[in-house]
N, C-alpha and C positions, 0 to 999 in steps of 0.2 A: 870535745871528744873526737869529732870528725876530723878537725884540722890537725890534731896530734897524730892520728893514724895516717893521714895523707902526707904530712911532713916526714914521718918516720919512713914511709915507703919511698918517698922521693930521695931521702938520704941513702937508702939502700940501692939506689940506681934505677928504680922502676920509672919508665916513661909512659906518657899518655894516661895518667891516672885520672879516672872519672869518679867524682864524688858519689854518684848513684851506685857504684859498685859496693859501697860500704853501707848502704841503707839497711839491708837485711841484718847485718851484724849489729848495727847500732840499735835497731828496733828490738832485737832479741835481748840485748843488754839492758835497754831501758825498761822493757816489760818485765824482766825477771829480777832486776836489782834496784831500780829507783823507787824509793819509798815516797809516796805522795803525802804531803803534810796534812791534807784535809781528812783522810781516813786512815793514815798510818799503815798502809799496806802497799805492796807493789801492785801494778795493774793486773798481773797474772793472779795474784791472791784475791784481789777484789772482784775479779770476774768469776770466781768459783761460786757455785750455787749456795753452798753452806755459809758464805760470807756476805751475801747480798743484804741481809737484815742488818748486820753490823755496820756495813758501809752506809746504808740509808740512815741509820740512827746517828752515826757520826756526822754525816752531812747535815742532818736536820739540827743537831745540837750546835754545830759551828756556823750555821747560816746567819747572815746579817739580817736582823729584824727591824731595821730602822726606817724602812721605806714608808712614807706617809702619802696617802692619796687624799686630795681634797674631796669633801662630800659632794655628791651630785644630787640635784633636785630636779623635779619635772620641769621642763622648759629650758634647762641649761644646754648650751651648745658644746658638743664634744667632737673629737676627731678620732678615728680608729687608727691604732698603731700600724696595722698591716694594710691599710688602704693606701695604694700607691699614687692615686690622683691628687695633685696639689689643690689646696683650697676646698676640699670636700669636707663640709661640716654637717653634722646631723643634730637634730633637736631631740632631746631625751623626752620620750612620751610616757614611759611607765617604768617603775621599779617593782619587781616582784621578789618578795623575800620569802624563802622557805625555811622553816624551823630546822634545827639540827636533828630533830627526832623524826622528821618526815623523809626517811631515806628512800621511800618508794618514788619520790619526785626528783629532786635535784641535789641531794646530798648536802643540804644545809648551805647552799650558795645563794647569793643575791644576783638576780638576772635583770638586765636592763633592756627595754625595748626602745629602738630608735626609729624615728620617722623615716619612712621609705626603705626600711630594711626588713627582710623576712625573718631572720633568726634573732635570738636574744644574745646579749653579750655579757661577759663578766667584767668587773670593775677594772681589772688590770689591762684589759684590751682597749681601754678608752683613755683619752687625754682631754682634760677639761680645757676649753679654749677661752 
């Protein structure tokens, strides 16, 4: 789309064409006309407050549910996804499971305590080593 516009303007004889001059026009076109395949709406439609629930439902229905996490046991070595130091492994100390009906605590999530860490982590934040 961008290159077609630039080529058309060059053929008309315009000189010193900068691609950044077209960004506003391209973003406006994209946000108002391009229908996203995941939620079948344009970005402008999806951003409207009355469509938020529809978008969330469509995304939840279409999400990939095939990710498998190996089970963790007390004493296993894990690495944190967001821990930037290389070679930093932690030993799993405790797994705390909250029932789905105990909403006053942790909303039905399993939390894991790691040796030397203050906070508890969810399963998706850890990689089994």
